[in-house]
Phi, psi and omega in degrees: 000136181289161178301318179299315180298321178297317180297315181295315179301314179300314181305309186282326185270333186238311186288311182222065185296341181248023180296168184298144180301325180303320180291321179296317179296320179297317179294320177297317179297318179298317179296318177298316180297318179295316180298319180289318181299323178300324181279320180296327184299334177296339180250012181057040177242130178275161179299322178298319178292325177305315181303313181289321178300315180304316180295315182292328177296333180263353181190070182295147175085036178258165181287159177299321179296314179297322178296317177300314181298315181292328179279343180074033179232163179287153183300322178299325177296315179297316180303312181297316180296318181294324177299315178294319180293328175295315180298327178281348179086019182272328183222164171220148178262139178223146174251144175285143178304132178085356179228088185277351182284312184272131178251129180254138183257127181234142174286145171273170175305323178296315178298320178294319182293335179297335182304313182293338180269323189268324182302317177300331177294317178294321178296322178297315180297317178298319179296320178297316184297325184258008180305132178085355178270142176289146180304323179294321178295320178296316179296318179296316178298315180300313179298319179296315179295320177297320177296319178297318178299315178299314181299317181290325176294320178296318178299318179295321178295319177296320179299321179297323177292336178265013179065030171253143179210168178285119180286153176288163178301321179297317179298316180298316179301316180295320178297322181289329179286327186302310179298324179295320178295317179296320180296320179294322180294320183286331179280337180265351182278000000 
């Protein structure tokens, strides 16, 4: 067992065995992501690109905005990833004639061919993650996680009605800089 795995196991089993479920899910997600990234790197694919490829394999030719929404990331993040994926030859952007506003993202033959190489890697990681678990436990976990996703989506929809929304990374960065700027002004005044 790696040192990192030992630290995580100790944390969850001994240090904080009753910590919040959100933290446990985050650590599991991080472990799944790391395991997959180790495998994807053999094909020079990043975990971020994997997310977009998966979406496009299931619905090629969608708008950049729709891709952002389905990936759950802000459009500038999608734009940067797509630019890199274009350079790698995985995707191409196209505009419909007469509609210069909307950009549609299409897989190239290379991007499409990655599916047969990468999906088995993800299936392998999933099999490793659930090794030793009973099928009923897996089904229960899946149902529980789906319920949590539904509950959180409903909460986000309610927040939008209350004029709360997820701030962009740039907005958060600016908010964090503002107190520091005020503090510098008051100490130099």
